VOFI-464913 format. One record per residue (C-alpha): residue number from 1; residue in three letters; x, y, z. Coordinates in steps of 0.2 Angstrom, whole numbers, plus 5000, padded with zeros to 4 digits. Layout:
NUM; ala; X; Y; Z $
...
//
This chain:
1; met; 4672; 5067; 5133 $
2; ser; 4670; 5084; 5120 $
3; ile; 4675; 5080; 5101 $
4; leu; 4690; 5091; 5105 $
5; ser; 4696; 5083; 5119 $
6; ala; 4694; 5068; 5109 $
7; val; 4705; 5075; 5096 $
8; ile; 4718; 5081; 5106 $
9; gly; 4719; 5064; 5117 $
10; arg; 4720; 5056; 5098 $
11; tyr; 4732; 5065; 5090 $
12; ala; 4743; 5077; 5101 $
13; thr; 4763; 5072; 5100 $
14; thr; 4768; 5065; 5117 $
15; asp; 4786; 5059; 5122 $
16; gln; 4781; 5042; 5118 $
17; thr; 4773; 5043; 5103 $
18; ile; 4787; 5056; 5094 $
19; glu; 4797; 5042; 5085 $
20; ala; 4781; 5033; 5079 $
21; asp; 4774; 5049; 5073 $
22; ile; 4789; 5055; 5064 $
23; ser; 4790; 5038; 5055 $
24; leu; 4773; 5039; 5049 $
25; leu; 4779; 5056; 5042 $
26; arg; 4795; 5051; 5034 $
27; lys; 4784; 5037; 5025 $
28; ser; 4772; 5049; 5016 $
29; pro; 4776; 5058; 4999 $
30; leu; 4767; 5072; 5006 $
31; leu; 4783; 5077; 5016 $
32; asp; 4794; 5083; 5003 $
33; pro; 4811; 5086; 5011 $
34; val; 4819; 5092; 4997 $
35; trp; 4805; 5105; 4993 $
36; tyr; 4805; 5109; 5011 $
37; arg; 4822; 5114; 5012 $
38; glu; 4821; 5123; 4997 $
39; ser; 4804; 5133; 5000 $
40; tyr; 4812; 5138; 5017 $
41; ile; 4827; 5148; 5015 $
42; asp; 4833; 5147; 5034 $
43; leu; 4835; 5129; 5033 $
44; arg; 4844; 5127; 5016 $
45; glu; 4860; 5126; 5025 $
46; thr; 4854; 5119; 5041 $
47; pro; 4858; 5101; 5044 $
48; ile; 4841; 5094; 5049 $
49; asp; 4831; 5079; 5049 $
50; val; 4814; 5087; 5040 $
51; ala; 4802; 5075; 5046 $
52; arg; 4807; 5080; 5064 $
53; his; 4810; 5096; 5061 $
54; tyr; 4790; 5097; 5055 $
55; leu; 4784; 5088; 5068 $
56; leu; 4792; 5100; 5082 $
57; tyr; 4794; 5116; 5075 $
58; gly; 4788; 5118; 5056 $
59; ala; 4769; 5114; 5058 $
60; lys; 4768; 5127; 5070 $
61; glu; 4776; 5141; 5061 $
62; gly; 4764; 5139; 5047 $
63; arg; 4776; 5129; 5036 $
64; arg; 4770; 5119; 5022 $
65; pro; 4777; 5101; 5022 $
66; gly; 4777; 5100; 5002 $
67; pro; 4768; 5106; 4986 $
68; leu; 4755; 5093; 4990 $
69; phe; 4748; 5096; 5005 $
70; asp; 4740; 5114; 5010 $
71; pro; 4739; 5115; 5028 $
72; glu; 4730; 5129; 5028 $
73; leu; 4718; 5123; 5017 $
74; tyr; 4716; 5108; 5028 $
75; phe; 4711; 5118; 5042 $
76; ala; 4700; 5129; 5034 $
77; arg; 4691; 5114; 5030 $
78; asn; 4692; 5106; 5047 $
79; pro; 4692; 5123; 5058 $
80; glu; 4689; 5112; 5076 $
81; leu; 4708; 5106; 5073 $
82; arg; 4717; 5123; 5071 $
83; lys; 4709; 5126; 5088 $
84; ala; 4716; 5107; 5095 $
85; asp; 4734; 5114; 5089 $
86; val; 4738; 5097; 5080 $
87; asn; 4750; 5094; 5065 $
88; pro; 4740; 5094; 5051 $
89; leu; 4748; 5082; 5040 $
90; leu; 4750; 5069; 5055 $
91; his; 4730; 5071; 5056 $
92; tyr; 4728; 5067; 5038 $
93; ile; 4739; 5053; 5037 $
94; lys; 4731; 5044; 5054 $
95; ser; 4715; 5045; 5047 $
96; gly; 4720; 5034; 5033 $
97; ala; 4720; 5047; 5019 $
98; thr; 4737; 5045; 5006 $
99; gly; 4731; 5057; 4992 $
100; pro; 4738; 5074; 4989 $
101; phe; 4727; 5089; 4999 $
102; val; 4728; 5104; 4988 $
103; glu; 4716; 5115; 4976 $
104; glu; 4722; 5110; 4958 $
105; lys; 4727; 5128; 4949 $
106; arg; 4723; 5137; 4967 $
107; phe; 4730; 5146; 4980 $
108; asp; 4716; 5155; 4988 $
109; ser; 4721; 5148; 5005 $
110; ile; 4738; 5158; 5004 $
111; leu; 4738; 5173; 5015 $
112; val; 4748; 5189; 5005 $
113; ser; 4752; 5204; 5015 $
114; val; 4753; 5219; 5004 $
115; ile; 4761; 5234; 5012 $
116; ile; 4759; 5253; 5007 $
117; pro; 4772; 5267; 5016 $
118; ile; 4762; 5284; 5017 $
119; tyr; 4766; 5302; 5020 $
120; asn; 4758; 5313; 5010 $
121; arg; 4747; 5308; 4998 $
122; thr; 4729; 5309; 4996 $
123; trp; 4718; 5306; 4977 $
124; glu; 4734; 5293; 4971 $
125; leu; 4734; 5286; 4990 $
126; arg; 4715; 5280; 4987 $
127; glu; 4719; 5274; 4971 $
128; ala; 4734; 5264; 4977 $
129; ile; 4720; 5258; 4990 $
130; glu; 4707; 5255; 4980 $
131; ser; 4720; 5244; 4966 $
132; ile; 4724; 5232; 4980 $
133; leu; 4709; 5230; 4986 $
134; ser; 4700; 5226; 4969 $
135; gln; 4713; 5213; 4966 $
136; asp; 4707; 5195; 4959 $
137; tyr; 4717; 5189; 4972 $
138; gln; 4707; 5191; 4989 $
139; asn; 4714; 5181; 5001 $
140; leu; 4724; 5197; 5006 $
141; glu; 4728; 5208; 5021 $
142; leu; 4731; 5227; 5016 $
143; leu; 4744; 5236; 5028 $
144; leu; 4743; 5255; 5028 $
145; ile; 4759; 5265; 5038 $
146; leu; 4756; 5282; 5041 $
147; asp; 4773; 5291; 5044 $
148; gly; 4769; 5307; 5051 $
149; ser; 4756; 5309; 5038 $
150; pro; 4746; 5328; 5039 $
151; arg; 4728; 5327; 5042 $
152; glu; 4720; 5327; 5025 $
153; thr; 4732; 5309; 5021 $
154; arg; 4725; 5303; 5039 $
155; glu; 4706; 5308; 5031 $
156; val; 4709; 5297; 5015 $
157; val; 4715; 5283; 5026 $
158; asp; 4702; 5283; 5041 $
159; gln; 4691; 5278; 5027 $
160; tyr; 4696; 5261; 5027 $
161; arg; 4696; 5257; 5046 $
162; ser; 4680; 5246; 5044 $
163; asp; 4686; 5237; 5031 $
164; gly; 4693; 5219; 5039 $
165; arg; 4705; 5216; 5027 $
166; val; 4716; 5234; 5033 $
167; arg; 4726; 5237; 5047 $
168; ile; 4733; 5255; 5050 $
169; phe; 4747; 5259; 5061 $
170; ser; 4754; 5277; 5062 $
171; phe; 4769; 5285; 5067 $
172; pro; 4766; 5304; 5075 $
173; thr; 4782; 5313; 5064 $
174; pro; 4790; 5309; 5047 $
175; ser; 4806; 5298; 5046 $
176; gly; 4811; 5306; 5029 $
177; asn; 4809; 5289; 5019 $
178; ala; 4800; 5274; 5017 $
179; val; 4811; 5262; 5027 $
180; arg; 4802; 5262; 5045 $
181; pro; 4785; 5262; 5038 $
182; arg; 4790; 5245; 5026 $
183; asn; 4798; 5239; 5040 $
184; lys; 4784; 5242; 5052 $
185; gly; 4773; 5233; 5038 $
186; ile; 4785; 5219; 5036 $
187; leu; 4786; 5216; 5056 $
188; glu; 4767; 5218; 5058 $
189; ala; 4763; 5204; 5040 $
190; lys; 4756; 5186; 5044 $
191; gly; 4755; 5182; 5026 $
192; arg; 4767; 5171; 5017 $
193; tyr; 4771; 5182; 5005 $
194; val; 4774; 5200; 5007 $
195; ala; 4770; 5212; 4992 $
196; phe; 4776; 5232; 4991 $
197; leu; 4768; 5246; 4984 $
198; asp; 4771; 5264; 4984 $
199; ser; 4757; 5276; 4989 $
200; asp; 4755; 5283; 4972 $
201; asp; 4757; 5270; 4964 $
202; val; 4742; 5256; 4956 $
203; ala; 4743; 5239; 4957 $
204; leu; 4735; 5230; 4942 $
205; pro; 4720; 5220; 4945 $
206; his; 4730; 5204; 4942 $
207; arg; 4746; 5208; 4951 $
208; leu; 4744; 5196; 4967 $
209; ser; 4737; 5182; 4956 $
210; leu; 4750; 5181; 4943 $
211; ser; 4764; 5183; 4957 $
212; ile; 4758; 5171; 4970 $
213; arg; 4755; 5157; 4956 $
214; glu; 4776; 5160; 4952 $
215; leu; 4782; 5158; 4970 $
216; glu; 4771; 5145; 4971 $
217; ser; 4774; 5135; 4955 $
218; gly; 4792; 5140; 4950 $
219; gly; 4803; 5140; 4967 $
220; ala; 4810; 5157; 4967 $
221; asp; 4808; 5168; 4985 $
222; val; 4807; 5184; 4974 $
223; val; 4796; 5189; 4961 $
224; tyr; 4795; 5205; 4951 $
225; gly; 4787; 5208; 4935 $
226; ala; 4786; 5224; 4920 $
227; trp; 4778; 5239; 4924 $
228; ile; 4767; 5253; 4916 $
229; val; 4773; 5271; 4915 $
230; ala; 4761; 5284; 4922 $
231; leu; 4767; 5304; 4918 $
232; asp; 4759; 5317; 4924 $
233; gly; 4769; 5330; 4915 $
234; ser; 4779; 5336; 4930 $
235; arg; 4795; 5326; 4925 $
236; asp; 4805; 5322; 4909 $
237; ile; 4816; 5307; 4907 $
238; glu; 4823; 5305; 4891 $
239; gly; 4816; 5289; 4882 $
240; ile; 4801; 5289; 4894 $
241; his; 4783; 5291; 4887 $
242; asp; 4768; 5289; 4896 $
243; gly; 4759; 5273; 4896 $
244; gln; 4777; 5264; 4890 $
245; leu; 4779; 5246; 4896 $
246; ile; 4793; 5242; 4905 $
247; lys; 4801; 5224; 4907 $
248; ser; 4812; 5222; 4920 $
249; pro; 4824; 5205; 4917 $
250; pro; 4828; 5190; 4923 $
251; cys; 4842; 5193; 4937 $
252; asp; 4854; 5186; 4947 $
253; phe; 4867; 5191; 4961 $
254; glu; 4881; 5196; 4950 $
255; met; 4867; 5207; 4941 $
256; leu; 4861; 5215; 4956 $
257; arg; 4878; 5219; 4966 $
258; asp; 4878; 5233; 4950 $
259; leu; 4859; 5237; 4944 $
260; cys; 4843; 5237; 4956 $
261; val; 4832; 5226; 4942 $
262; pro; 4816; 5223; 4951 $
263; ser; 4806; 5238; 4952 $
264; gln; 4799; 5239; 4972 $
265; ser; 4782; 5240; 4968 $
266; thr; 4780; 5225; 4957 $
267; val; 4789; 5215; 4971 $
268; met; 4780; 5200; 4980 $
269; val; 4795; 5191; 4991 $
270; arg; 4795; 5176; 5006 $
271; lys; 4792; 5183; 5023 $
272; ser; 4804; 5169; 5029 $
273; ala; 4818; 5178; 5016 $
274; leu; 4815; 5194; 5026 $
275; asp; 4815; 5185; 5044 $
276; ala; 4830; 5176; 5039 $
277; tyr; 4841; 5188; 5032 $
278; gly; 4834; 5203; 5040 $
279; tyr; 4823; 5220; 5034 $
280; leu; 4827; 5236; 5028 $
281; lys; 4841; 5247; 5034 $
282; ser; 4839; 5262; 5040 $
283; val; 4857; 5269; 5035 $
284; met; 4851; 5267; 5017 $
285; gln; 4841; 5283; 5013 $
286; tyr; 4841; 5278; 4994 $
287; arg; 4844; 5263; 4986 $
288; glu; 4838; 5255; 5004 $
289; asp; 4829; 5241; 4990 $
290; his; 4844; 5239; 4981 $
291; glu; 4853; 5234; 4996 $
292; leu; 4840; 5222; 5002 $
293; trp; 4839; 5213; 4984 $
294; ala; 4857; 5212; 4984 $
295; arg; 4855; 5205; 5001 $
296; leu; 4843; 5192; 4997 $
297; ala; 4853; 5185; 4982 $
298; leu; 4869; 5184; 4991 $
299; asn; 4862; 5173; 5003 $
300; gly; 4855; 5163; 4990 $
301; cys; 4837; 5168; 4987 $
302; lys; 4830; 5164; 4968 $
303; phe; 4823; 5179; 4959 $
304; ser; 4811; 5176; 4945 $
305; ser; 4805; 5190; 4932 $
306; ile; 4786; 5189; 4926 $
307; asp; 4784; 5197; 4909 $
308; gln; 4767; 5204; 4911 $
309; pro; 4764; 5221; 4920 $
310; leu; 4759; 5220; 4937 $
311; thr; 4759; 5239; 4943 $
312; arg; 4756; 5257; 4935 $
313; ile; 4771; 5266; 4942 $
314; arg; 4771; 5286; 4943 $
315; leu; 4783; 5295; 4938 $
316; his; 4782; 5315; 4944 $
317; asp; 4792; 5328; 4951 $
318; gly; 4788; 5323; 4966 $
319; asn; 4798; 5305; 4969 $
320; asn; 4807; 5305; 4983 $
321; glu; 4822; 5298; 4972 $
322; arg; 4825; 5315; 4966 $
323; ala; 4831; 5320; 4984 $
324; phe; 4845; 5308; 4983 $
325; lys; 4849; 5307; 4964 $
326; gly; 4861; 5321; 4964 $
327; asn; 4873; 5308; 4976 $
328; asp; 4868; 5293; 4969 $
329; arg; 4886; 5286; 4967 $
330; his; 4888; 5289; 4986 $
331; trp; 4873; 5277; 4989 $
332; ala; 4878; 5265; 4976 $
333; arg; 4895; 5263; 4984 $
334; leu; 4887; 5262; 5003 $
335; met; 4875; 5248; 4994 $
336; lys; 4891; 5237; 4989 $
337; arg; 4896; 5240; 5008 $
338; glu; 4881; 5236; 5017 $
339; tyr; 4873; 5219; 5008 $
340; his; 4887; 5207; 5014 $
341; val; 4880; 5211; 5032 $
342; cys; 4862; 5205; 5039 $
343; gly; 4849; 5216; 5041 $
344; pro; 4838; 5222; 5055 $
345; arg; 4825; 5211; 5064 $
346; pro; 4817; 5224; 5073 $
347; lys; 4807; 5219; 5091 $
348; lys; 4790; 5226; 5094 $
349; ile; 4790; 5234; 5111 $
350; cys; 4776; 5243; 5120 $
351; phe; 4777; 5253; 5136 $
352; val; 4762; 5254; 5147 $
353; leu; 4759; 5268; 5155 $
354; pro; 4747; 5275; 5170 $
355; gly; 4743; 5292; 5159 $
356; val; 4755; 5303; 5148 $
357; gly; 4752; 5318; 5157 $
358; ile; 4765; 5331; 5162 $
359; ser; 4778; 5320; 5172 $
360; gly; 4796; 5317; 5175 $
361; gly; 4793; 5299; 5176 $
362; val; 4783; 5299; 5158 $
363; ala; 4797; 5309; 5151 $
364; val; 4810; 5296; 5157 $
365; val; 4801; 5284; 5146 $
366; phe; 4797; 5293; 5133 $
367; lys; 4815; 5296; 5132 $
368; his; 4819; 5279; 5132 $
369; ala; 4806; 5274; 5119 $
370; ser; 4813; 5287; 5107 $
371; met; 4829; 5279; 5108 $
372; leu; 4826; 5262; 5105 $
373; leu; 4814; 5268; 5091 $
374; ala; 4829; 5278; 5084 $
375; phe; 4839; 5263; 5085 $
376; gly; 4829; 5252; 5074 $
377; his; 4816; 5244; 5086 $
378; asp; 4799; 5246; 5084 $
379; val; 4791; 5256; 5099 $
380; met; 4774; 5261; 5106 $
381; val; 4767; 5269; 5120 $
382; leu; 4751; 5261; 5127 $
383; ser; 4743; 5275; 5141 $
384; met; 4728; 5270; 5153 $
385; tyr; 4722; 5286; 5154 $
386; pro; 4720; 5297; 5137 $
387; asn; 4729; 5313; 5142 $
388; glu; 4738; 5326; 5128 $
389; val; 4757; 5323; 5126 $
390; glu; 4761; 5341; 5116 $
391; trp; 4770; 5344; 5132 $
392; tyr; 4785; 5331; 5128 $
393; his; 4791; 5341; 5111 $
394; gly; 4795; 5330; 5096 $
395; leu; 4789; 5315; 5102 $
396; thr; 4792; 5301; 5089 $
397; val; 4785; 5287; 5097 $
398; pro; 4767; 5282; 5094 $
399; val; 4753; 5285; 5107 $
400; tyr; 4739; 5272; 5110 $
401; tyr; 4726; 5274; 5122 $
402; ile; 4718; 5257; 5129 $
403; asp; 4700; 5264; 5126 $
404; ser; 4703; 5267; 5108 $
405; ile; 4715; 5254; 5101 $
406; asp; 4714; 5244; 5089 $
407; asp; 4716; 5225; 5095 $
408; tyr; 4727; 5220; 5083 $
409; val; 4740; 5235; 5087 $
410; leu; 4744; 5223; 5103 $
411; glu; 4747; 5209; 5094 $
412; gly; 4765; 5200; 5094 $
413; ile; 4774; 5210; 5105 $
414; asp; 4791; 5205; 5111 $
415; leu; 4794; 5217; 5124 $
416; leu; 4780; 5223; 5137 $
417; phe; 4786; 5237; 5151 $
418; ala; 4775; 5240; 5167 $
419; thr; 4779; 5256; 5171 $
420; gly; 4767; 5260; 5187 $
421; trp; 4758; 5248; 5198 $
422; gln; 4741; 5254; 5191 $
423; thr; 4748; 5244; 5175 $
424; val; 4753; 5227; 5181 $
425; asp; 4737; 5218; 5180 $
426; leu; 4735; 5225; 5162 $
427; val; 4753; 5220; 5157 $
428; glu; 4748; 5202; 5163 $
429; lys; 4734; 5201; 5152 $
430; ile; 4742; 5206; 5137 $
431; ala; 4752; 5192; 5127 $
432; ser; 4771; 5193; 5126 $
433; lys; 4788; 5186; 5124 $
434; arg; 4795; 5196; 5138 $
435; lys; 4788; 5204; 5152 $
436; leu; 4795; 5217; 5160 $
437; tyr; 4792; 5232; 5174 $
438; phe; 4801; 5247; 5176 $
439; val; 4802; 5253; 5192 $
440; gln; 4804; 5272; 5196 $
441; ser; 4801; 5271; 5215 $
442; asp; 4793; 5264; 5229 $
443; glu; 4776; 5267; 5225 $
444; arg; 4770; 5262; 5241 $
445; arg; 4774; 5277; 5246 $
446; phe; 4759; 5285; 5234 $
447; val; 4745; 5279; 5245 $
448; asp; 4739; 5276; 5261 $
449; asp; 4729; 5263; 5262 $
450; thr; 4734; 5244; 5265 $
451; glu; 4724; 5235; 5253 $
452; thr; 4732; 5246; 5238 $
453; lys; 4748; 5248; 5247 $
454; ser; 4747; 5226; 5247 $
455; lys; 4743; 5226; 5226 $
456; ile; 4757; 5237; 5224 $
457; ser; 4770; 5224; 5235 $
458; asp; 4763; 5211; 5225 $
459; gly; 4766; 5217; 5208 $
460; tyr; 4785; 5218; 5215 $
461; arg; 4784; 5200; 5216 $
462; lys; 4777; 5197; 5197 $
463; asp; 4787; 5184; 5185 $
464; phe; 4793; 5201; 5176 $
465; glu; 4811; 5206; 5174 $
466; tyr; 4814; 5220; 5183 $
467; leu; 4822; 5237; 5179 $
468; thr; 4825; 5254; 5188 $
469; glu; 4834; 5270; 5187 $
470; ala; 4842; 5273; 5205 $
471; his; 4852; 5260; 5216 $
472; trp; 4842; 5262; 5232 $
473; ile; 4826; 5254; 5223 $
474; ala; 4838; 5241; 5215 $
475; arg; 4840; 5237; 5235 $
476; leu; 4823; 5238; 5238 $
477; leu; 4817; 5226; 5227 $
478; lys; 4832; 5215; 5230 $
479; asp; 4831; 5215; 5250 $
480; glu; 4812; 5216; 5251 $
481; phe; 4806; 5206; 5237 $
482; gly; 4819; 5194; 5232 $
483; arg; 4819; 5202; 5213 $
484; asn; 4835; 5206; 5203 $
485; ala; 4834; 5223; 5195 $
486; thr; 4845; 5230; 5180 $
487; tyr; 4850; 5247; 5183 $
488; val; 4848; 5257; 5169 $
489; pro; 4849; 5277; 5176 $
490; asn; 4841; 5291; 5169 $
491; gly; 4850; 5303; 5158 $
492; leu; 4851; 5322; 5154 $
493; asp; 4846; 5329; 5137 $
494; gln; 4861; 5342; 5135 $
495; ser; 4856; 5349; 5121 $
496; met; 4840; 5352; 5128 $
497; phe; 4846; 5360; 5146 $
498; val; 4858; 5372; 5141 $
499; asp; 4860; 5391; 5147 $
500; glu; 4847; 5400; 5137 $
501; thr; 4842; 5418; 5137 $
502; ala; 4834; 5425; 5152 $
503; leu; 4815; 5426; 5150 $
504; glu; 4818; 5443; 5159 $
505; pro; 4831; 5452; 5166 $
506; arg; 4837; 5450; 5182 $
507; gly; 4836; 5463; 5196 $
508; pro; 4848; 5467; 5210 $
509; arg; 4839; 5453; 5221 $
510; lys; 4842; 5434; 5219 $
511; arg; 4831; 5425; 5210 $
512; ile; 4824; 5407; 5217 $
513; leu; 4815; 5395; 5208 $
514; leu; 4803; 5381; 5216 $
515; glu; 4797; 5366; 5204 $
516; gly; 4784; 5353; 5207 $
517; pro; 4764; 5351; 5208 $
518; ile; 4758; 5362; 5222 $
519; cys; 4742; 5350; 5227 $
520; ile; 4755; 5335; 5229 $
521; pro; 4758; 5337; 5246 $
522; phe; 4775; 5324; 5246 $
523; lys; 4784; 5336; 5233 $
524; gly; 4785; 5348; 5247 $
525; met; 4779; 5364; 5239 $
526; ala; 4773; 5372; 5254 $
527; asp; 4789; 5368; 5264 $
528; ala; 4800; 5378; 5249 $
529; tyr; 4789; 5390; 5248 $
530; ala; 4791; 5393; 5268 $
531; ala; 4808; 5392; 5266 $
532; val; 4812; 5409; 5257 $
533; glu; 4795; 5418; 5258 $
534; asn; 4804; 5431; 5269 $
535; leu; 4820; 5431; 5261 $
536; asp; 4825; 5446; 5251 $
537; cys; 4823; 5438; 5232 $
538; glu; 4813; 5436; 5219 $
539; ile; 4801; 5418; 5219 $
540; trp; 4797; 5409; 5204 $
541; val; 4785; 5396; 5204 $
542; val; 4785; 5380; 5192 $
543; ser; 4770; 5369; 5194 $
544; ser; 4763; 5356; 5184 $
545; ala; 4748; 5355; 5195 $
546; gly; 4739; 5366; 5206 $
547; leu; 4741; 5386; 5210 $
548; pro; 4749; 5394; 5223 $
549; pro; 4737; 5399; 5238 $
550; glu; 4732; 5416; 5239 $
551; asp; 4743; 5422; 5253 $
552; trp; 4759; 5415; 5241 $
553; lys; 4770; 5430; 5236 $
554; val; 4775; 5423; 5221 $
555; asp; 4784; 5435; 5207 $
556; arg; 4780; 5424; 5192 $
557; phe; 4772; 5409; 5190 $
558; phe; 4771; 5395; 5179 $
559; thr; 4759; 5379; 5175 $
560; gln; 4759; 5367; 5161 $
561; val; 4777; 5370; 5155 $
562; pro; 4782; 5361; 5139 $
563; phe; 4796; 5351; 5143 $
564; gly; 4808; 5359; 5130 $
565; glu; 4803; 5374; 5139 $
566; met; 4809; 5371; 5156 $
567; ala; 4829; 5376; 5150 $
568; lys; 4824; 5393; 5147 $
569; ile; 4816; 5397; 5165 $
570; tyr; 4831; 5384; 5174 $
571; ser; 4842; 5400; 5165 $
572; ser; 4833; 5413; 5171 $
573; cys; 4836; 5409; 5189 $
574; asp; 4851; 5408; 5202 $
575; ile; 4845; 5397; 5211 $
576; phe; 4834; 5381; 5213 $
577; leu; 4826; 5374; 5229 $
578; lys; 4818; 5357; 5229 $
579; met; 4812; 5349; 5246 $
580; ser; 4801; 5335; 5238 $
581; arg; 4799; 5319; 5252 $
582; ile; 4796; 5305; 5239 $
583; glu; 4806; 5305; 5224 $
584; gly; 4814; 5290; 5213 $
585; phe; 4829; 5298; 5203 $
586; phe; 4827; 5317; 5207 $
587; gly; 4830; 5324; 5190 $
588; pro; 4824; 5343; 5192 $
589; pro; 4840; 5347; 5201 $
590; leu; 4852; 5341; 5189 $
591; glu; 4843; 5349; 5175 $
592; ala; 4845; 5365; 5186 $
593; met; 4864; 5361; 5187 $
594; ser; 4864; 5360; 5166 $
595; cys; 4857; 5377; 5164 $
596; gly; 4869; 5387; 5180 $
597; cys; 4859; 5386; 5194 $
598; ala; 4865; 5384; 5212 $
599; val; 4855; 5370; 5220 $
600; val; 4849; 5366; 5238 $
601; val; 4839; 5350; 5241 $
602; gly; 4832; 5341; 5255 $
603; lys; 4836; 5324; 5258 $
604; val; 4824; 5311; 5249 $
605; thr; 4828; 5294; 5241 $
606; gly; 4838; 5297; 5226 $
607; trp; 4847; 5311; 5230 $
608; glu; 4865; 5303; 5232 $
609; glu; 4862; 5296; 5214 $
610; tyr; 4873; 5311; 5207 $
611; ile; 4873; 5324; 5224 $
612; ala; 4886; 5328; 5234 $
613; his; 4884; 5341; 5249 $
614; asp; 4894; 5357; 5249 $
615; ile; 4903; 5350; 5233 $
616; asn; 4888; 5352; 5217 $
617; ala; 4875; 5357; 5230 $
618; leu; 4869; 5360; 5245 $
619; val; 4859; 5348; 5256 $
620; val; 4847; 5349; 5271 $
621; glu; 4836; 5337; 5281 $
622; gln; 4820; 5330; 5274 $
623; gly; 4807; 5344; 5279 $
624; asp; 4820; 5356; 5287 $
625; val; 4811; 5373; 5283 $
626; ala; 4824; 5382; 5292 $
627; gly; 4839; 5373; 5286 $
628; ala; 4833; 5376; 5269 $
629; arg; 4831; 5394; 5271 $
630; ala; 4848; 5396; 5279 $
631; ala; 4856; 5387; 5265 $
632; val; 4847; 5398; 5252 $
633; ala; 4852; 5416; 5261 $
634; ser; 4870; 5408; 5262 $
635; leu; 4869; 5408; 5243 $
636; ile; 4861; 5423; 5239 $
637; asp; 4875; 5433; 5251 $
638; asp; 4892; 5421; 5248 $
639; glu; 4894; 5424; 5227 $
640; asp; 4910; 5412; 5229 $
641; leu; 4900; 5399; 5237 $
642; arg; 4888; 5400; 5222 $
643; ile; 4899; 5402; 5207 $
644; arg; 4908; 5385; 5213 $
645; leu; 4893; 5374; 5216 $
646; ile; 4888; 5382; 5200 $
647; lys; 4902; 5375; 5192 $
648; glu; 4902; 5358; 5200 $
649; gly; 4885; 5356; 5195 $
650; arg; 4890; 5359; 5176 $
651; asp; 4900; 5346; 5177 $
652; thr; 4891; 5335; 5186 $
653; ala; 4877; 5336; 5172 $
654; arg; 4889; 5334; 5159 $
655; glu; 4893; 5316; 5167 $
656; trp; 4875; 5312; 5165 $
657; ser; 4872; 5309; 5145 $
658; trp; 4859; 5298; 5140 $
659; asn; 4871; 5288; 5129 $
660; val; 4877; 5280; 5146 $
661; ser; 4857; 5274; 5150 $
662; phe; 4855; 5269; 5130 $
663; glu; 4869; 5257; 5133 $
664; arg; 4861; 5247; 5149 $
665; met; 4845; 5248; 5139 $
666; lys; 4851; 5240; 5121 $
667; glu; 4859; 5226; 5132 $
668; leu; 4843; 5224; 5141 $
669; val; 4833; 5223; 5124 $
670; gly; 4844; 5215; 5113 $
671; pro; 4851; 5219; 5095 $
672; val; 4839; 5225; 5082 $
//
């Protein structure tokens, strides 16, 4: 038997020994019930048996049983025990030891997470980063959160990627203030304590050590301190001069209701307090820190002030607060309404895609991801293939690629979505609390070989949660694979797909639009062209992949069209023809309806979701080229029919709002 097996066998808690182990813990002076409840604010109002809680939950959550026993130090000196997943205090007691196990007057085993939200700094940012990395307390991690930062700022941050203490996260677009990047940092923080620093401030060398000592010895949940003014001449503040020492007085809830006492760049707070009462609120574009301090104090968190200066804070014309200071009374009133309500606890969500090239299915995933991010969750996309994403205008979620992602980015995921059969194996390998499969079609139809078809079928039998965009897919998953799938319908971006000015004036002939990748046979572009080639009409073609054959007579051809530009093309055409043989939800006809096209489609899975023959479109049998030709010809010749279908199509498009879809997705994902 190995040493590790012996350790597990001797010390692992079982059903037969649990009461005896609890009794041992109760008798030990190293388990301090009063200290335990006071140190972890989520337990203060909870009637618990401290010994039982620590045995079953507390040790696994990294909680300390009392001031005289340091589990992190114990694991550091006995690293094989951490791998064995044993209760450190119980192991210590059973080994015959009784005395304290701490390093006197040292707190080096306590990890501190420092968060710097970043937009557009360079040399100031470098000073801020260096001030943390050169602290006299070195058990730290530095979380650098880029919030839509320009290239020169990203280049500064990239210089620190090789430092093992630094973790870097990035959003592609700016959020407008520091709430989102700070919340990202809190979510990713592994430390017992979280410290904040703005990207243009400088932490003094002893900032972390003084703050940790105060938190560990004084029973506080939030500590803050004095700071030194740094003026660059761009901002005059009455009564303030460069180098001035500003002391922040002790405060309690009554004071915090009216005054924002702590300066954020001096604050260190227990991570457990933020987990219990929530992070910063996005509704608070200003005074967001004031609202957080008041909320923590309302819920019993204790604040402690340090007289010594902790940070050098720059006051200059570019401080973000100056954009909101003129309406301070509004934010003060809002703060007093908000601090009564618990703050957000974002979930970390990842959508895994086979690739992120131009595709309706990819656009749907991007839309869901963007809406969840706007709602307050932390959302990213992981692509197995490094396509460009510029085609999707205004993408707000970060996109990572599997061959270049840092491992830490994939840690701590709450919800992990597979979105194609190619992603299922990867989703199984990545740790997450929940695994889901967003099925957008019967993917077996995309391949010919039986081995791949069988692999796809296996993916529909996984122990995942399933969701889909179409009723027919939900029925397939239930009838063939016994899987219940949540129905999350697609929506239409009604601000994007609207009537636009035509790209060029219309002539006497009606203009027909064909859309789909020409090089993929089941998209039916050859059938669509065959249906209209001999009609008296203009032919416009949009293809995301493949060029028209030489014998096609096309009046205008578009390729790799950015998603946000399609409305202009739809609006330039009179009739939209789609003859695809494989679809999931079938989105382009709905987009064309919204932009004023009369629509003709071939029957394909998904068409019944919103199309009704001779009501809002004309429907022909799949592959019926002659039928499609006749339908298009009738719309060219019969203006009344065309106008009626256009009107009904617009009405249909208005019913398919993304708001309906998002309500379903929110219910599935859960609250922030």
